[in-house]
C-alpha positions, 0 to 999 in steps of 0.5 A: 500500500502506498505510504500516503494512503497508509497515512490517510487511512491511519488518520481517520476520516476528516470529519472526525478530526477537530481543527486546532483552535488557531484555525477558528481564529484564522477563519474569523479573520477571513470571514470578517474581511469578506463581510467588510468587502461585501459591505463595500460593494453592497453585496446582499450576502453580507448578512449571511457572512456576518452570521457565519463570522459571528458563529466562527467567532463564538467557536474560536472564543470557546476553544481558545485557551485563555493563555493563547488569546493574544496569539489567536487575536494576532492570527485573526488580524493577519488572516483578515488583512491577507483575505482583504488583500486577496479580495481587493486584488480580485475586485479591483486589479486591472489585470484579469489573470491576477484578479482571477487567481485572487478570486479563486484563492479567496473562494477556496479559503472562505469555503474551507472556513464555512465548511467548519460551520453547520448549516 
């Protein structure tokens, strides 16, 4: 059996694995950036994104040990800025290739985060 398959099988199903607390902080930042971008461009999906961000923020607060709160906040801020940069490139870049790559990457990152939420 190939090594990669062996490792994947030993790791168990993805849905059984609990993400590290830092993942929820990062996703909170990403969703915050998306929400603010949607406000900027008057996207009606901003309300849904705000609910998702609020849910992610609650999860992040619940799973982050108090001793790691400052680190989590830093991760959230850095992720928010990185996502905001991608969204700006996707929406306002004068280069179609750059805009397309940024839009796809932004969507991938947001999808990975929203997959962590129920409903």
